[in-house]
BADOPA-335880 format. One record per residue (C-alpha): residue number from 1; residue in three letters; chain; x, y, z. Coordinates in steps of 0.001 Angstrom, whole numbers. Layout:
<mivexs>
(NUM,"ALA","A",(X,Y,Z))
...
</mivexs>
This chain:
<mivexs>
(1,"UNK","A",(9099,-30250,-3094))
(2,"UNK","A",(5658,-29748,-1534))
(3,"UNK","A",(6179,-25964,-1483))
(4,"UNK","A",(7139,-25792,-5157))
(5,"UNK","A",(5055,-23160,-6923))
(6,"UNK","A",(3840,-21670,-3652))
(7,"UNK","A",(3940,-17924,-2956))
(8,"UNK","A",(5925,-16806,76))
(9,"UNK","A",(4412,-14408,2612))
(10,"UNK","A",(6602,-13609,5611))
(11,"UNK","A",(4897,-12563,8851))
(12,"UNK","A",(6634,-11154,11931))
(13,"UNK","A",(5486,-9977,15337))
(14,"UNK","A",(6337,-6460,16486))
(15,"UNK","A",(4455,-4914,19395))
(16,"UNK","A",(5606,-1299,19052))
(17,"UNK","A",(7563,1081,16851))
(18,"UNK","A",(11090,1012,18306))
(19,"UNK","A",(13844,1822,15826))
(20,"UNK","A",(16264,-1112,16304))
(21,"UNK","A",(13437,-3648,16494))
(22,"UNK","A",(11699,-2280,13396))
(23,"UNK","A",(14926,-2403,11404))
(24,"UNK","A",(15879,-5918,12522))
(25,"UNK","A",(12383,-7236,11847))
(26,"UNK","A",(12238,-5789,8344))
(27,"UNK","A",(15641,-7199,7461))
(28,"UNK","A",(14437,-10605,8605))
(29,"UNK","A",(11299,-10283,6492))
(30,"UNK","A",(13240,-9317,3376))
(31,"UNK","A",(15620,-12238,3911))
(32,"UNK","A",(12652,-14593,4313))
(33,"UNK","A",(11196,-13623,929))
(34,"UNK","A",(14662,-13634,-703))
(35,"UNK","A",(14504,-9935,-1511))
(36,"UNK","A",(17901,-8440,-2211))
(37,"UNK","A",(17968,-5887,-5029))
(38,"UNK","A",(21089,-5400,-7087))
(39,"UNK","A",(23556,-2646,-6312))
(40,"UNK","A",(22897,522,-8292))
(41,"UNK","A",(19166,-95,-8771))
(42,"UNK","A",(16930,2956,-8679))
(43,"UNK","A",(14217,2197,-6116))
(44,"UNK","A",(11048,4054,-5175))
(45,"UNK","A",(9822,3471,-1633))
(46,"UNK","A",(6082,4096,-1822))
(47,"UNK","A",(4430,4535,1612))
(48,"UNK","A",(796,5447,2224))
(49,"UNK","A",(858,9244,2681))
(50,"UNK","A",(-2828,10026,2742))
(51,"UNK","A",(-3510,13283,4554))
(52,"UNK","A",(-1506,15981,6355))
(53,"UNK","A",(-2824,15072,9793))
(54,"UNK","A",(-918,15127,13090))
(55,"UNK","A",(1322,12071,13497))
(56,"UNK","A",(-1219,9628,14934))
(57,"UNK","A",(551,6937,12861))
(58,"UNK","A",(-2615,5131,11833))
(59,"UNK","A",(-3486,7190,8740))
(60,"UNK","A",(-42,6981,7142))
(61,"UNK","A",(2754,4426,7098))
(62,"UNK","A",(4880,4885,10216))
(63,"UNK","A",(8073,6900,9582))
(64,"UNK","A",(10278,4313,11326))
(65,"UNK","A",(8997,1598,8993))
(66,"UNK","A",(9815,3751,5967))
(67,"UNK","A",(13245,4542,7392))
(68,"UNK","A",(14036,861,7997))
(69,"UNK","A",(13124,-6,4398))
(70,"UNK","A",(15338,2825,3138))
(71,"UNK","A",(18216,1668,5375))
(72,"UNK","A",(18060,-1818,3928))
(73,"UNK","A",(18041,-546,353))
(74,"UNK","A",(20897,1873,946))
(75,"UNK","A",(22972,-841,2612))
(76,"UNK","A",(22797,-3005,-514))
(77,"UNK","A",(23774,-47,-2697))
(78,"UNK","A",(20492,1182,-4147))
(79,"UNK","A",(19571,4748,-5073))
(80,"UNK","A",(16472,5504,-3017))
(81,"UNK","A",(13571,7925,-3295))
(82,"UNK","A",(10415,8062,-1173))
(83,"UNK","A",(7217,9236,-2851))
(84,"UNK","A",(3451,9193,-3119))
(85,"UNK","A",(674,11091,-4883))
(86,"UNK","A",(-1925,12038,-2274))
(87,"UNK","A",(-5342,13182,-3421))
(88,"UNK","A",(-5193,15981,-837))
(89,"UNK","A",(-1913,17798,-345))
(90,"UNK","A",(1538,16871,-1595))
(91,"UNK","A",(3772,14043,-498))
(92,"UNK","A",(6548,16381,629))
(93,"UNK","A",(4133,18365,2833))
(94,"UNK","A",(2514,15287,4360))
(95,"UNK","A",(5948,13784,5009))
(96,"UNK","A",(6844,16945,6896))
(97,"UNK","A",(3622,16936,8943))
(98,"UNK","A",(3906,13291,10105))
(99,"UNK","A",(7595,13494,10996))
(100,"UNK","A",(8858,11448,8045))
(101,"UNK","A",(11077,14238,6716))
(102,"UNK","A",(12798,14532,10096))
(103,"UNK","A",(13122,10744,10397))
(104,"UNK","A",(14936,10531,7039))
(105,"UNK","A",(16944,13741,7443))
(106,"UNK","A",(20305,12045,8025))
(107,"UNK","A",(19952,9683,5037))
(108,"UNK","A",(20769,10237,1339))
(109,"UNK","A",(17091,9895,431))
(110,"UNK","A",(14860,12441,-1262))
(111,"UNK","A",(11084,12717,-872))
(112,"UNK","A",(9205,13315,-4118))
(113,"UNK","A",(5707,13929,-5375))
(114,"UNK","A",(4555,11260,-7819))
(115,"UNK","A",(3483,13671,-10544))
(116,"UNK","A",(4193,14144,-14296))
(117,"UNK","A",(1342,12041,-15731))
(118,"UNK","A",(1875,9512,-18505))
(119,"UNK","A",(-1272,7952,-19977))
(120,"UNK","A",(-1371,4149,-19863))
(121,"UNK","A",(-4168,2045,-21424))
(122,"UNK","A",(-6736,-147,-19688))
(123,"UNK","A",(-7781,-3448,-21236))
(124,"UNK","A",(-11429,-2348,-21097))
(125,"UNK","A",(-10763,1004,-22766))
(126,"UNK","A",(-9696,4398,-21504))
(127,"UNK","A",(-6437,5399,-19866))
(128,"UNK","A",(-4906,6027,-16467))
(129,"UNK","A",(-2514,8932,-15700))
(130,"UNK","A",(473,7106,-14226))
(131,"UNK","A",(3281,9067,-12612))
(132,"UNK","A",(6416,9258,-14741))
(133,"UNK","A",(8336,9697,-11481))
(134,"UNK","A",(7137,6224,-10417))
(135,"UNK","A",(7605,4586,-13805))
(136,"UNK","A",(11246,5621,-14209))
(137,"UNK","A",(12437,3390,-11327))
(138,"UNK","A",(13899,-107,-11591))
(139,"UNK","A",(11905,-1316,-8596))
(140,"UNK","A",(9158,-187,-6237))
(141,"UNK","A",(8960,-1161,-2581))
(142,"UNK","A",(5346,-566,-1603))
(143,"UNK","A",(4909,120,2119))
(144,"UNK","A",(1158,206,2807))
(145,"UNK","A",(-647,806,6072))
(146,"UNK","A",(-3327,-1781,6852))
(147,"UNK","A",(-6675,-6,7191))
(148,"UNK","A",(-10381,-613,7194))
(149,"UNK","A",(-11878,1129,4175))
(150,"UNK","A",(-15427,2358,3692))
(151,"UNK","A",(-15442,1371,-12))
(152,"UNK","A",(-13175,-1708,-126))
(153,"UNK","A",(-13798,-3086,3415))
(154,"UNK","A",(-10043,-3276,4002))
(155,"UNK","A",(-7019,-2072,2030))
(156,"UNK","A",(-3371,-2972,2077))
(157,"UNK","A",(-766,-3873,-530))
(158,"UNK","A",(-2879,-4074,-3709))
(159,"UNK","A",(-4525,-680,-3405))
(160,"UNK","A",(-1371,1091,-2234))
(161,"UNK","A",(-149,1279,-5842))
(162,"UNK","A",(-3111,3572,-6597))
(163,"UNK","A",(-824,6269,-5221))
(164,"UNK","A",(1231,5928,-8423))
(165,"UNK","A",(-1686,7559,-10255))
(166,"UNK","A",(-1180,11316,-10344))
(167,"UNK","A",(-3161,13529,-7951))
(168,"UNK","A",(-6503,14520,-9444))
(169,"UNK","A",(-6500,11499,-11739))
(170,"UNK","A",(-7655,9379,-8807))
(171,"UNK","A",(-10974,11108,-8053))
(172,"UNK","A",(-11681,11369,-11807))
(173,"UNK","A",(-11226,7604,-12103))
(174,"UNK","A",(-13630,7113,-9205))
(175,"UNK","A",(-16158,9220,-11085))
(176,"UNK","A",(-15626,7509,-14449))
(177,"UNK","A",(-15484,3878,-13349))
(178,"UNK","A",(-16934,3678,-9856))
(179,"UNK","A",(-20495,2760,-10845))
(180,"UNK","A",(-19694,434,-13770))
(181,"UNK","A",(-19780,-3054,-12303))
(182,"UNK","A",(-16353,-4106,-11056))
(183,"UNK","A",(-14474,-1875,-13488))
(184,"UNK","A",(-12865,214,-10732))
(185,"UNK","A",(-11517,-2912,-9017))
(186,"UNK","A",(-10273,-4170,-12402))
(187,"UNK","A",(-8513,-849,-12868))
(188,"UNK","A",(-6693,-1170,-9522))
(189,"UNK","A",(-5476,-4658,-10439))
(190,"UNK","A",(-4367,-3530,-13906))
(191,"UNK","A",(-2418,-534,-12614))
(192,"UNK","A",(156,-2964,-11225))
(193,"UNK","A",(891,-4199,-14753))
(194,"UNK","A",(2133,-745,-15799))
(195,"UNK","A",(4570,-412,-12892))
(196,"UNK","A",(8130,-1635,-12409))
(197,"UNK","A",(8529,-4867,-10371))
(198,"UNK","A",(7045,-4311,-6921))
(199,"UNK","A",(7723,-5815,-3498))
(200,"UNK","A",(5352,-5122,-596))
(201,"UNK","A",(6116,-4550,3095))
(202,"UNK","A",(2943,-3957,5134))
(203,"UNK","A",(2800,-1839,8298))
(204,"UNK","A",(170,-3355,10597))
(205,"UNK","A",(1936,-2861,13919))
(206,"UNK","A",(-803,-354,14650))
(207,"UNK","A",(-3496,-604,11981))
(208,"UNK","A",(-6690,1404,11478))
(209,"UNK","A",(-10078,-193,12036))
(210,"UNK","A",(-13763,710,12417))
(211,"UNK","A",(-13988,3330,9626))
(212,"UNK","A",(-11096,4017,7278))
(213,"UNK","A",(-9196,5161,5421))
(214,"UNK","A",(-9025,8437,7378))
(215,"UNK","A",(-11434,8584,10322))
(216,"UNK","A",(-10787,5202,11905))
(217,"UNK","A",(-9415,4097,15247))
(218,"UNK","A",(-6057,2525,16138))
(219,"UNK","A",(-5861,-1255,16310))
(220,"UNK","A",(-2823,-2972,17819))
(221,"UNK","A",(-2234,-5877,15473))
(222,"UNK","A",(1489,-6211,16120))
(223,"UNK","A",(2303,-7296,12568))
(224,"UNK","A",(4838,-6524,9883))
(225,"UNK","A",(4517,-8617,6725))
(226,"UNK","A",(6282,-8880,3377))
(227,"UNK","A",(5833,-10619,38))
(228,"UNK","A",(6781,-10359,-3601))
(229,"UNK","A",(3030,-10714,-4306))
(230,"UNK","A",(704,-7913,-3212))
(231,"UNK","A",(-2304,-10146,-3910))
(232,"UNK","A",(-968,-12924,-1674))
(233,"UNK","A",(-72,-10501,1111))
(234,"UNK","A",(-3576,-9036,1143))
(235,"UNK","A",(-5119,-12512,951))
(236,"UNK","A",(-3245,-13560,4074))
(237,"UNK","A",(-4106,-10450,6040))
(238,"UNK","A",(-7795,-10503,5091))
(239,"UNK","A",(-7953,-14154,6093))
(240,"UNK","A",(-6382,-13236,9435))
(241,"UNK","A",(-9105,-10602,9891))
(242,"UNK","A",(-11824,-13212,9396))
(243,"UNK","A",(-12936,-12020,5970))
(244,"UNK","A",(-14003,-14073,2967))
(245,"UNK","A",(-13559,-13076,-698))
(246,"UNK","A",(-17205,-12014,-980))
(247,"UNK","A",(-16598,-9485,1834))
(248,"UNK","A",(-13818,-7549,68))
(249,"UNK","A",(-14270,-6386,-3563))
(250,"UNK","A",(-10592,-6462,-4553))
(251,"UNK","A",(-10070,-9947,-3127))
(252,"UNK","A",(-13308,-11187,-4697))
(253,"UNK","A",(-12215,-10047,-8152))
(254,"UNK","A",(-8735,-11498,-7644))
(255,"UNK","A",(-10334,-14870,-6882))
(256,"UNK","A",(-12667,-14602,-9884))
(257,"UNK","A",(-9678,-13873,-12132))
(258,"UNK","A",(-7742,-16746,-10550))
(259,"UNK","A",(-4818,-14447,-9819))
(260,"UNK","A",(-1743,-16047,-8219))
(261,"UNK","A",(-1928,-15456,-4474))
(262,"UNK","A",(-5714,-15112,-4242))
(263,"UNK","A",(-6084,-18639,-2818))
(264,"UNK","A",(-4741,-19078,754))
(265,"UNK","A",(-3816,-22675,-53))
(266,"UNK","A",(-1172,-21445,-2509))
(267,"UNK","A",(752,-19519,162))
(268,"UNK","A",(3572,-20616,2482))
(269,"UNK","A",(4956,-18968,5621))
(270,"UNK","A",(8700,-19103,6326))
(271,"UNK","A",(8358,-17255,9655))
(272,"UNK","A",(5199,-16813,11746))
(273,"UNK","A",(1902,-18339,10653))
(274,"UNK","A",(-1442,-16491,10568))
(275,"UNK","A",(-2589,-18486,13604))
(276,"UNK","A",(63,-16662,15659))
(277,"UNK","A",(-1973,-13453,15466))
(278,"UNK","A",(-5316,-12729,17126))
(279,"UNK","A",(-7169,-10094,15126))
(280,"UNK","A",(-10743,-11348,15093))
(281,"UNK","A",(-12025,-8223,16884))
(282,"UNK","A",(-10846,-5946,14061))
(283,"UNK","A",(-13938,-3917,13083))
(284,"UNK","A",(-15066,-2819,9624))
(285,"UNK","A",(-17598,-486,8090))
(286,"UNK","A",(-20861,-2461,8104))
(287,"UNK","A",(-22143,-1135,4785))
(288,"UNK","A",(-19758,-264,1969))
(289,"UNK","A",(-20014,3207,465))
(290,"UNK","A",(-20385,3702,-3322))
(291,"UNK","A",(-17064,3764,-5163))
(292,"UNK","A",(-18107,6524,-7546))
(293,"UNK","A",(-17565,10102,-6377))
(294,"UNK","A",(-20361,12587,-6873))
(295,"UNK","A",(-19483,15496,-9204))
(296,"UNK","A",(-19614,18012,-6362))
(297,"UNK","A",(-17109,15943,-4404))
(298,"UNK","A",(-14805,15873,-7400))
(299,"UNK","A",(-15135,19661,-7644))
(300,"UNK","A",(-14160,19910,-3985))
(301,"UNK","A",(-11033,17837,-4677))
(302,"UNK","A",(-10144,20147,-7582))
(303,"UNK","A",(-10681,23375,-5598))
(304,"UNK","A",(-8584,21985,-2757))
(305,"UNK","A",(-5740,21271,-5175))
(306,"UNK","A",(-5925,24766,-6670))
(307,"UNK","A",(-5563,26267,-3201))
(308,"UNK","A",(-2395,24226,-2652))
(309,"UNK","A",(-684,25467,-5809))
</mivexs>
């Protein structure tokens, strides 16, 4: 009875990306958090597909992790799509460049761009252009890559759903809300409320540290982790990295709002415990960058998109 009301976060060790081991580990994680979707459910697998870079596997979620998630969902009878809405490029092109398309080629899975905006309201006013392609699913399995981040200190499960906002909507939201107190962080937390139920599976086998989310360095953390609560999953990982709520804006706001999962004491571990992982030498950006984009940077985003059309 002592675990009643606690939030489950399952942690597993995995030293490298080897197909059978990745698949077995992810199945064990899903079992540990009692995740088994119903047959016939329409599921979006939402990895972090950030930029069309060579497959260094620290900028984007590793293709074998995405494949293992898709395998599990297909085995229980789900209809599966993989998608994201990158600020630069398109999900289908990035998937091709990092080897994800090839990795999924023998599976009945399609890769989609999270486009077709639908405006959803914020509690503080204004709207967010959510992807209709994301909203029309029964369930989302978010598969973030753990990375240092020059604006958020570190990002994982909570911020990964920002990819359900359509392309150019993201930099516009940076511009509109980035310099208005903690409104941008509030927006990220509220986006989750507009989405279908979401389960998170974090790829931190090889994470990114020093300076993310794009120009960082690989960090061998040897971790895969899963939870039905994105807030709890991030809380655990940030605690493992030696951070405190005041160090990470999204965690700080989650604590201030008393969100379930923001307090480490409310979390239980059916598999490995955080003490099983040594990640204290994970490095972060010393000084956080402003969240708001300058207008010229927004224009650069827009011009880049026009060139892709």
